C-alpha positions, 0 to 999 in steps of 0.5 A: 504521538509518534515514537522515535523508532516509528519515525525512523521507520517512516523516513526510511522512504527518503533513502528508498526514493533516492535509490529508486528516483536517482535517475531523476535526482541526477539528471541535468539535460533537457526537461522532459516534454511529457505532461506532468500527470503523465510523467508522474504516473510513469514514474510511480509505476516504473514507466508501465504505460500499459498492461501489454508492455509489462509483466508480474515482476515489473508490477511488483517493482512498481509497488516497491515502496508499498512493500517497504512499508509492509515490511516496516509496519507488517508487525506493528499490531502483532508485536504490540499484542505479544509484548504487552499481552498481559496488560492488554488482556487484563488492564485494558477495559476494551480490546476493540478500543485498543485495536482500533487505536493501533490501527489508526496509528498504522493508518496515520503512519501510512499517510505520512509515508506515502505523502513523503513518497508521492510529494517528493516524486511529484516534485521531482517530476515537476522539476524535470518537465517543462510543462506546468502543473494543470488540474489533471496533475493535481487531481491525479496527485490526489487520487493516487495518494488516496488509493496507494494510502488505502492500498498500503494500509489495508495490505499492512493490516492484513499482514498484522492480522495474519501474523496473529494467526500464523506468525510473521514470517508466514503472514509475510509470505501469504501476503506477497504470494497473494499480491503476485497472484493479483498481479498476474490476474491484472497483466493476464486478464484480457488474455484469459477468455473467461475473465475477460468477458466480465470486466467487473472482475478486474475492478475487484482486483486491488492491484489493478485499482491502484494502477490508474493507467490500467483501470481508468482510475482518473475518471472513476477514482471514487469507486476504488476508494469506496472498495478499499474502504469496504475491504478495510472495514472487513479487515478490521471487523476480522482482526477485532473478532480474532483479538476479542476472542484470544485467551491471555495464555496464547503464545507468540506463533514465532516459537511454534 
């Protein structure tokens, strides 16, 4: 059951969307003539139709909703671990079970948050275009939801795990530095002679895998999904090993 404070965090997406999509909410002119799928994709990623027309700042701004989820739940597991450490280390029979349950909560919260984010955005796009919903639009919505959901969960899980090791502030900083580096990698991929000779390297970039218009995600949606599942599996394994190896006397990294 979702706690009231967690519901409040999840529903933060509503004012965020009001701010981000106010142009759609306030527009009352002639409906857009773009197909629903194209219009939806443009509104999800801040209107970036191609890698040539963007930069790292625009890419990160396109991931704004994901970053907000990171900030809201980046310490969900971390704080529970240190606030209830005595209970977890003494009374809980299996630390693995506890960790998996906390990760499951995080996955569930990410699912609701991104369903609101993408569902509302999709409905706004449908309302403001004269084109009808077709199979391509529905398929794009489903693939986009799965990929962004997995990406948001993966990055937030990593922040929680990293926070256990180095503290929340450093964990957030490391996450966003790495995210900026991956964004730069995606933007500048074709301009680096060594990199562009190996297209597989772009498909190993998590940021490129959720920006569908860059990585043919509509046609190859299953491969990025499997890739994120593998990354999440590795993160869960590392997090479980870290927690199972911790001592009850460990202190919060925030006070070091």
